[in-house]
All heavy atoms as an XYZ file, in Angstrom:
644
protein
N       0.807     -1.186     -0.008
C       0.002     -0.015     -0.020
C       0.859      1.193     -0.004
O       1.802      1.336      0.812
C      -0.902      0.013      1.268
C      -1.647     -1.281      1.377
C      -1.254     -2.255      2.238
C      -2.791     -1.529      0.558
C      -2.003     -3.424      2.377
C      -3.495     -2.672      0.745
C      -3.138     -3.635      1.590
O      -3.767     -4.824      1.718
N       0.618      2.138     -0.895
C       1.411      3.384     -0.958
C       0.498      4.541     -0.574
O      -0.549      4.768     -1.123
C       1.938      3.591     -2.422
C       2.839      4.752     -2.516
C       4.207      4.619     -2.353
C       2.382      5.990     -2.811
C       5.087      5.690     -2.403
C       3.253      7.108     -2.944
C       4.581      6.884     -2.743
N       0.983      5.271      0.450
C       0.128      6.372      0.941
C       0.864      7.734      1.180
O       0.377      8.640      1.834
C      -0.662      5.984      2.155
C       0.257      5.692      3.344
O       1.480      5.799      3.217
O      -0.299      5.411      4.443
N       2.084      7.809      0.655
C       2.833      8.989      0.881
C       2.401     10.101     -0.056
O       2.254      9.923     -1.222
C       4.349      8.765      0.602
C       5.240      9.934      0.920
C       5.681     10.088      2.178
C       5.562     10.841     -0.022
C       6.520     11.178      2.482
C       6.399     11.953      0.287
C       6.851     12.100      1.569
O       7.610     13.151      1.840
N       2.152     11.258      0.550
C       1.670     12.428     -0.246
C       2.700     13.546     -0.035
O       3.024     13.893      1.112
C       0.263     12.948      0.204
C      -0.099     14.155     -0.584
C      -0.749     11.822      0.083
N       3.240     14.087     -1.082
C       4.235     15.160     -1.013
C       3.637     16.383     -0.340
O       2.413     16.646     -0.446
C       4.665     15.553     -2.476
N       4.471     17.164      0.302
C       4.037     18.292      1.058
C       3.177     19.265      0.254
O       2.113     19.713      0.671
C       5.211     19.025      1.726
N       3.559     19.535     -0.961
C       2.892     20.470     -1.818
C       1.504     19.973     -2.319
O       0.705     20.764     -2.717
C       3.758     20.962     -2.943
C       3.919     19.987     -4.050
C       4.727     20.551     -5.259
C       4.683     19.675     -6.474
N       5.302     20.345     -7.603
N       1.315     18.678     -2.281
C       0.113     18.068     -2.760
C      -0.933     17.770     -1.661
O      -2.105     17.361     -1.949
C       0.351     16.774     -3.513
C       1.073     17.058     -4.814
O       0.965     18.081     -5.421
N       1.944     16.156     -5.232
N      -0.575     17.894     -0.377
C      -1.480     17.556      0.693
C      -2.754     18.347      0.715
O      -3.771     17.742      0.994
C      -0.705     17.663      2.033
C       0.313     16.461      2.126
C       1.099     16.507      3.418
N       2.090     15.470      3.254
C       3.262     15.498      3.926
N       3.568     16.471      4.754
N       4.119     14.504      3.744
N      -2.746     19.629      0.384
C      -4.024     20.343      0.390
C      -5.047     19.823     -0.633
O      -6.195     19.795     -0.351
C      -3.616     21.775      0.074
C      -2.160     21.946      0.513
C      -1.626     20.527      0.211
N      -4.596     19.377     -1.790
C      -5.527     18.921     -2.751
C      -5.767     17.381     -2.745
O      -6.794     16.965     -3.223
C      -5.057     19.275     -4.197
C      -3.771     18.681     -4.695
C      -3.463     19.159     -6.134
C      -2.177     18.534     -6.623
N      -1.813     18.974     -7.907
N      -4.902     16.672     -2.088
C      -5.091     15.170     -2.012
C      -5.280     14.836     -0.507
O      -4.548     14.042      0.063
C      -3.850     14.475     -2.554
C      -3.634     14.640     -4.005
C      -4.544     15.090     -4.943
C      -2.427     14.300     -4.755
N      -3.958     15.080     -6.176
C      -2.711     14.619     -6.135
C      -1.198     13.811     -4.381
C      -1.754     14.446     -7.107
C      -0.303     13.618     -5.395
C      -0.594     13.945     -6.752
N      -6.329     15.288      0.064
C      -6.602     15.107      1.514
C      -6.867     13.613      1.824
O      -6.670     13.211      2.933
C      -7.737     15.946      1.947
C      -7.395     17.443      1.876
C      -8.528     18.337      2.281
C      -7.991     19.782      2.264
N      -8.861     20.740      1.868
N      -7.348     12.890      0.893
C      -7.712     11.488      1.124
C      -6.572     10.529      0.681
O      -6.849      9.265      0.588
C      -9.013     11.085      0.359
C     -10.171     11.897      0.897
O     -10.254     12.150      2.138
O     -11.085     12.296      0.085
N      -5.432     10.998      0.381
C      -4.342     10.153     -0.084
C      -3.953     10.341     -1.510
O      -4.628     11.153     -2.190
N      -3.001      9.612     -1.966
C      -2.511      9.714     -3.313
C      -3.524      9.104     -4.362
O      -4.147      8.126     -3.971
C      -1.143      9.070     -3.514
C      -0.040      9.760     -2.765
C      -1.199      7.563     -3.103
N      -3.628      9.745     -5.504
C      -4.493      9.096     -6.557
C      -3.795      7.920     -7.153
O      -2.618      7.684     -6.973
C      -4.681     10.261     -7.513
C      -3.376     11.037     -7.373
C      -2.980     10.971     -5.933
N      -4.558      7.224     -7.975
C      -4.045      6.099     -8.696
C      -2.822      6.502     -9.531
O      -2.887      7.451    -10.246
C      -5.120      5.484     -9.602
C      -4.632      4.378    -10.401
N      -4.385      3.128     -9.938
C      -4.362      4.311    -11.784
C      -3.993      2.318    -10.871
N      -3.953      3.024    -11.998
N      -1.714      5.778     -9.409
C      -0.504      6.141    -10.105
C       0.362      7.178     -9.485
O       1.418      7.444     -9.985
N      -0.049      7.695     -8.345
C       0.686      8.712     -7.599
C       2.040      8.228     -7.116
O       2.939      9.064     -6.774
N       2.248      6.943     -7.026
C       3.530      6.421     -6.558
C       4.610      6.381     -7.590
O       5.803      6.308     -7.287
C       3.264      4.954     -6.003
C       3.117      3.916     -7.040
C       1.731      3.823     -7.779
O       0.852      4.646     -7.424
O       1.561      2.999     -8.582
N       4.244      6.485     -8.835
C       5.238      6.311     -9.938
C       6.438      7.289     -9.839
O       7.559      6.890     -9.974
C       4.515      6.368    -11.349
C       3.611      5.159    -11.414
C       5.559      6.352    -12.451
C       2.686      5.203    -12.594
N       6.145      8.508     -9.599
C       7.237      9.496     -9.558
C       8.212      9.224     -8.413
O       9.415      9.531     -8.505
C       6.724     10.963     -9.410
C       5.903     11.167     -8.114
C       6.001     11.395    -10.647
C       5.495     12.578     -7.924
N       7.777      8.498     -7.346
C       8.668      8.128     -6.290
C       9.478      6.882     -6.655
O      10.672      6.860     -6.446
C       7.866      7.864     -5.010
C       7.152      9.082     -4.535
C       5.847      9.338     -4.889
C       7.852     10.025     -3.786
C       5.150     10.484     -4.483
C       7.206     11.183     -3.399
C       5.902     11.445     -3.735
O       5.288     12.548     -3.352
N       8.847      5.871     -7.238
C       9.543      4.654     -7.606
C      10.542      4.906     -8.692
O      11.562      4.194     -8.851
C       8.550      3.547     -8.036
C       7.692      3.116     -6.830
C       6.488      2.549     -7.110
C       8.165      3.191     -5.532
C       5.669      2.077     -6.054
C       7.349      2.768     -4.496
C       6.161      2.248     -4.717
N      10.291      5.895     -9.527
C      11.221      6.193    -10.642
C      12.176      7.365    -10.251
O      13.037      7.702    -10.980
C      10.495      6.584    -11.940
C       9.685      5.477    -12.528
C       8.903      5.984    -13.777
C      10.475      4.269    -12.833
N      11.946      7.977     -9.036
C      12.758      9.035     -8.542
C      12.838     10.205     -9.548
O      13.921     10.597    -10.006
C      14.180      8.560     -8.174
C      14.925      9.646     -7.330
O      14.288     10.613     -6.937
O      16.145      9.434     -7.121
N      11.672     10.673     -9.971
C      11.611     11.747    -11.004
C      11.041     13.002    -10.423
O      10.494     13.815    -11.189
C      10.791     11.265    -12.230
O       9.517     10.864    -11.802
C      11.482     10.133    -12.911
N      11.092     13.265     -9.124
C      10.616     14.499     -8.574
C      11.592     15.637     -8.932
O      12.801     15.460     -8.913
C      10.556     14.420     -7.036
C       9.317     13.768     -6.451
C       9.295     12.286     -6.760
C       9.233     13.975     -4.967
N      11.012     16.730     -9.321
C      11.824     17.944     -9.663
C      12.064     18.825     -8.436
O      11.617     18.511     -7.340
C      11.273     18.699    -10.829
C       9.900     19.251    -10.555
O       9.563     19.630     -9.394
O       9.082     19.361    -11.472
N      12.768     19.909     -8.665
C      13.178     20.753     -7.534
C      11.968     21.552     -6.949
O      12.167     22.192     -5.940
C      14.232     21.758     -7.972
O      13.700     22.590     -9.046
N      10.739     21.420     -7.530
C       9.582     22.099     -6.918
C       9.082     21.354     -5.696
O       8.249     21.838     -4.903
C       8.521     22.295     -7.912
O       7.925     21.059     -8.268
N       9.585     20.099     -5.528
C       9.175     19.295     -4.362
C      10.134     19.574     -3.176
O      11.282     19.926     -3.376
C       9.245     17.812     -4.707
C       8.130     17.300     -5.594
C       8.242     17.455     -6.971
C       7.012     16.757     -5.065
C       7.201     17.040     -7.781
C       5.968     16.316     -5.840
C       6.048     16.447     -7.233
N       9.592     19.366     -1.975
C      10.416     19.631     -0.776
C      11.555     18.657     -0.736
O      11.491     17.475     -1.250
C       9.549     19.473      0.443
N      12.617     19.013     -0.035
C      13.803     18.135      0.142
C      13.423     16.762      0.715
O      13.899     15.765      0.185
C      14.793     18.813      1.024
C      16.079     17.994      1.232
C      17.061     18.702      2.117
C      18.282     17.810      2.370
N      19.219     18.392      3.315
N      12.533     16.747      1.684
C      12.204     15.502      2.303
C      11.415     14.590      1.346
O      11.519     13.335      1.351
C      11.458     15.675      3.598
C      10.070     16.169      3.449
C       9.389     16.362      4.787
N       8.012     16.731      4.602
C       7.180     16.927      5.529
N       7.519     16.851      6.760
N       5.937     17.275      5.269
N      10.658     15.206      0.427
C       9.929     14.441     -0.578
C      10.912     13.807     -1.601
O      10.737     12.657     -1.976
C       8.935     15.306     -1.345
C       7.828     15.893     -0.437
O       7.482     15.200      0.514
O       7.365     17.039     -0.693
N      11.925     14.552     -1.956
C      12.979     14.028     -2.876
C      13.787     12.902     -2.203
O      14.124     11.938     -2.890
C      13.844     15.161     -3.463
C      13.054     16.131     -4.305
C      14.009     17.106     -5.037
N      14.982     17.781     -4.208
C      14.768     18.911     -3.515
N      13.621     19.540     -3.562
N      15.701     19.437     -2.817
N      14.047     13.113     -0.928
C      14.738     12.071     -0.182
C      13.882     10.769     -0.081
O      14.419      9.631     -0.241
C      15.120     12.551      1.238
C      16.189     13.534      1.226
C      16.422     14.191      2.618
O      15.659     13.882      3.545
O      17.345     15.007      2.674
N      12.622     10.896      0.122
C      11.709      9.753      0.193
C      11.699      9.027     -1.200
O      11.745      7.830     -1.312
C      10.282     10.195      0.527
C       9.330      9.030      0.645
C       9.285      8.288      1.783
C       8.563      8.688     -0.465
C       8.441      7.217      1.869
C       7.718      7.584     -0.337
C       7.613      6.877      0.786
O       6.775      5.791      0.847
N      11.689      9.855     -2.305
C      11.768      9.223     -3.662
C      12.990      8.432     -3.908
O      12.933      7.383     -4.455
C      11.602     10.353     -4.648
N      14.166      8.916     -3.406
C      15.436      8.202     -3.523
C      15.324      6.857     -2.810
O      15.764      5.802     -3.319
C      16.596      9.043     -3.019
C      17.147     10.029     -3.997
C      18.445     10.674     -3.577
N      18.243     11.625     -2.502
C      17.870     12.822     -2.583
N      17.510     13.286     -3.779
N      17.742     13.590     -1.510
N      14.690      6.829     -1.598
C      14.541      5.633     -0.859
C      13.623      4.650     -1.617
O      13.897      3.454     -1.728
C      14.038      5.846      0.529
C      15.042      6.479      1.488
C      14.427      6.669      2.832
C      15.382      7.420      3.774
N      14.748      7.665      5.034
N      12.420      5.151     -2.028
C      11.457      4.281     -2.675
C      12.054      3.714     -3.973
O      11.877      2.507     -4.238
C      10.200      5.089     -3.047
N      12.742      4.524     -4.698
C      13.426      4.051     -5.926
C      14.464      3.004     -5.619
O      14.580      2.001     -6.294
C      14.028      5.237     -6.649
O      14.698      4.791     -7.837
N      15.204      3.229     -4.528
C      16.231      2.319     -4.102
C      15.646      0.910     -3.738
O      16.152     -0.138     -4.097
N      14.482      0.934     -3.037
C      13.801     -0.306     -2.778
C      13.401     -1.054     -3.997
O      13.569     -2.213     -4.113
C      12.532     -0.070     -1.900
C      12.759      0.412     -0.472
C      11.991      1.486      0.011
C      13.736     -0.145      0.302
C      12.248      1.917      1.331
C      13.956      0.309      1.590
C      13.185      1.311      2.115
O      13.354      1.828      3.362
N      12.803     -0.347     -4.965
C      12.358     -0.988     -6.181
C      13.493     -1.538     -7.003
O      13.450     -2.623     -7.551
C      11.554     -0.030     -7.034
C      10.248      0.445     -6.453
S       9.097     -0.968     -6.138
C       9.136     -0.983     -4.342
N      14.609     -0.768     -7.091
C      15.780     -1.210     -7.838
C      16.328     -2.505     -7.226
O      16.594     -3.479     -7.920
C      16.837     -0.139     -7.845
C      18.145     -0.540     -8.515
C      18.238     -0.561     -9.881
C      19.212     -0.987     -7.761
C      19.379     -1.029    -10.494
C      20.388     -1.407     -8.386
C      20.449     -1.402     -9.783
N      16.449     -2.514     -5.923
C      17.072     -3.678     -5.295
C      16.076     -4.881     -5.371
O      16.543     -6.002     -5.505
C      17.371     -3.408     -3.794
C      18.579     -2.570     -3.597
C      19.827     -3.272     -4.160
O      20.044     -4.493     -3.978
O      20.661     -2.561     -4.839
N      14.813     -4.651     -5.288
C      13.861     -5.766     -5.486
C      13.994     -6.360     -6.859
O      14.002     -7.523     -6.989
C      12.424     -5.237     -5.228
C      11.401     -6.377     -5.390
C      11.302     -7.310     -4.427
C      10.572     -6.370     -6.454
C      10.384     -8.375     -4.582
C       9.624     -7.335     -6.626
C       9.520     -8.375     -5.668
N      14.069     -5.476     -7.879
C      14.239     -6.003     -9.248
C      15.577     -6.797     -9.407
O      15.643     -7.817    -10.099
C      14.172     -4.884    -10.269
N      16.588     -6.247     -8.748
C      17.979     -6.881     -8.840
C      18.087     -8.163     -8.059
O      18.665     -9.103     -8.519
C      18.963     -5.863     -8.366
C      20.411     -6.248     -8.497
C      21.276     -5.110     -8.051
C      22.734     -5.548     -7.873
N      23.569     -4.433     -7.324
N      17.599     -8.225     -6.847
C      17.842     -9.298     -5.860
C      16.656    -10.053     -5.395
O      16.802    -11.100     -4.793
C      18.592     -8.774     -4.624
O      17.675     -7.943     -3.899
C      19.846     -7.978     -5.003
N      15.463     -9.504     -5.639
C      14.252    -10.145     -5.037
C      13.907     -9.716     -3.659
O      12.969    -10.125     -3.045
N      14.809     -8.894     -3.082
C      14.626     -8.399     -1.713
C      14.640     -6.803     -1.811
O      15.645     -6.255     -2.277
C      15.695     -8.801     -0.787
C      15.718    -10.271     -0.471
C      14.853    -10.545      0.660
C      15.029    -11.997      1.049
N      14.068    -12.462      2.077
N      13.592     -6.146     -1.303
C      13.593     -4.636     -1.407
C      14.358     -3.996     -0.236
O      13.802     -3.389      0.628
C      12.104     -4.291     -1.345
C      11.537     -5.422     -0.505
C      12.343     -6.676     -0.773
N      15.691     -4.240     -0.205
C      16.469     -3.707      0.857
C      17.808     -3.288      0.321
O      18.285     -3.851     -0.629
C      16.647     -4.666      1.995
N      18.407     -2.292      0.919
C      19.769     -1.895      0.560
C      20.482     -1.432      1.807
O      19.873     -1.337      2.932
C      19.724     -0.803     -0.475
C      18.894      0.423     -0.161
C      19.426      1.486      0.557
C      17.534      0.411     -0.469
C      18.620      2.566      0.879
C      16.742      1.492     -0.160
C      17.298      2.560      0.518
N      21.767     -1.170      1.761
C      22.584     -0.785      2.913
C      21.908      0.348      3.692
O      21.612      1.386      3.165
C      23.952     -0.417      2.526
N      21.682      0.148      4.996
C      21.081      1.177      5.830
C      19.585      1.171      5.831
O      18.967      1.960      6.621
N      18.919      0.348      5.074
C      17.472      0.364      5.032
C      16.938     -0.630      6.113
O      17.688     -1.529      6.540
C      16.952      0.006      3.688
O      17.179     -1.388      3.414
N      15.693     -0.460      6.494
C      15.090     -1.473      7.450
C      14.983     -2.770      6.777
O      14.957     -2.934      5.552
C      13.699     -0.837      7.680
C      13.726      0.541      7.203
C      14.766      0.640      6.168
N      14.914     -3.786      7.617
C      14.852     -5.177      7.130
C      13.302     -5.431      6.726
O      12.457     -5.156      7.517
C      15.222     -6.209      8.170
C      14.958     -7.624      7.684
C      16.642     -5.969      8.524
N      13.072     -5.845      5.548
C      11.709     -6.150      5.126
C      11.451     -7.628      5.451
O      12.281     -8.492      5.052
C      11.552     -5.971      3.638
C      11.511     -4.587      3.155
C      12.485     -3.532      3.389
C      10.478     -3.903      2.424
N      12.110     -2.416      2.797
C      10.853     -2.588      2.225
C       9.249     -4.338      1.981
C      10.118     -1.686      1.576
C       8.459     -3.405      1.332
C       8.838     -2.086      1.135
N      10.375     -7.878      6.104
C      10.002     -9.246      6.412
C       9.468     -9.960      5.189
O       8.884     -9.335      4.283
C       8.894     -9.269      7.533
C       9.280     -8.590      8.802
C      10.399     -9.373      9.517
O      10.401    -10.618      9.543
N      11.408     -8.670      9.993
N       9.729    -11.228      4.975
C       9.272    -12.034      3.961
C       7.650    -12.000      4.022
O       7.107    -12.086      5.069
C       9.743    -13.442      3.946
C      11.205    -13.551      3.601
O      11.739    -12.634      2.973
O      11.831    -14.544      3.962
N       7.111    -12.075      2.805
C       5.612    -12.144      2.754
C       5.190    -13.543      3.134
O       5.866    -14.525      2.725
C       5.177    -11.778      1.312
C       3.658    -11.676      1.237
O       3.032    -11.052      2.074
O       3.133    -12.320      0.292
N       4.133    -13.602      3.901
C       3.578    -14.956      4.264
C       2.118    -15.008      3.870
O       1.421    -13.990      4.057
C       3.704    -15.161      5.766
C       5.119    -15.141      6.308
C       5.820    -16.503      6.065
N       7.154    -16.451      6.633
C       8.201    -16.740      6.013
N       8.188    -17.065      4.776
N       9.392    -16.722      6.631
N       1.678    -16.071      3.421
C       0.272    -16.270      3.019
C      -0.632    -15.916      4.160
O      -0.490    -16.321      5.292
C      -0.002    -17.705      2.627
C      -1.354    -18.012      2.122
C      -1.804    -17.443      0.965
C      -2.196    -18.756      2.863
C      -3.143    -17.685      0.490
C      -3.453    -19.039      2.451
C      -3.924    -18.526      1.266
N      -1.602    -14.965      3.901
C      -2.596    -14.530      4.802
C      -2.020    -13.732      6.041
O      -2.672    -13.597      7.033
C      -3.472    -15.669      5.395
C      -4.313    -16.429      4.314
C      -5.080    -17.562      5.009
C      -5.277    -15.441      3.652
N      -0.780    -13.284      5.880
C      -0.136    -12.467      6.929
C       0.594    -11.343      6.272
O       1.823    -11.225      6.285
C       0.810    -13.276      7.782
C       0.101    -14.277      8.652
C       1.023    -15.173      9.473
N       2.130    -14.418     10.090
C       3.254    -14.934     10.440
N       3.447    -16.245     10.245
N       4.215    -14.248     10.954
N      -0.184    -10.419      5.687
C       0.370     -9.218      5.041
C       1.226     -8.397      6.020
O       0.843     -8.272      7.181
C      -0.714     -8.363      4.410
C      -1.398     -8.950      3.278
O      -0.828     -9.915      2.658
O      -2.509     -8.472      2.870
N       2.298     -7.898      5.551
C       3.141     -7.068      6.377
C       3.492     -5.782      5.588
O       3.640     -5.810      4.345
C       4.463     -7.758      6.735
C       4.269     -8.986      7.563
C       5.559     -9.712      7.733
N       5.264    -10.945      8.500
C       5.932    -11.352      9.503
N       6.979    -10.643      9.920
N       5.647    -12.483     10.084
N       3.597     -4.706      6.233
C       3.960     -3.487      5.593
C       5.160     -2.838      6.307
O       5.420     -3.092      7.449
C       2.808     -2.429      5.631
O       2.461     -2.158      6.982
C       1.590     -2.949      4.882
N       5.934     -2.058      5.567
C       7.046     -1.354      6.088
C       6.549      0.080      6.433
O       6.052      0.764      5.481
C       8.244     -1.279      5.152
C       9.444     -0.511      5.633
C      10.052     -1.221      6.795
C      10.454     -0.381      4.496
N       6.661      0.476      7.637
C       6.154      1.784      8.000
C       7.278      2.800      8.102
O       8.337      2.477      8.553
C       5.358      1.727      9.336
C       4.879      3.113      9.733
C       4.267      0.692      9.243
């Protein structure tokens, strides 16, 4: 579940991100009009996706440990 909303979009997206709103984070394509913390979040999200594609585990040096998915026991990284 993706629910991060950039600081500049919070007034218009009060109920969360719209469909496809995660793509700019996973591709790390935020421009300089976004806040520094939003761009840092995008770097992390992109890093998770890159490592998942490369190794099958969405983790990299310094990131939290992601628990393996288990049937009927969904887990999220907060």
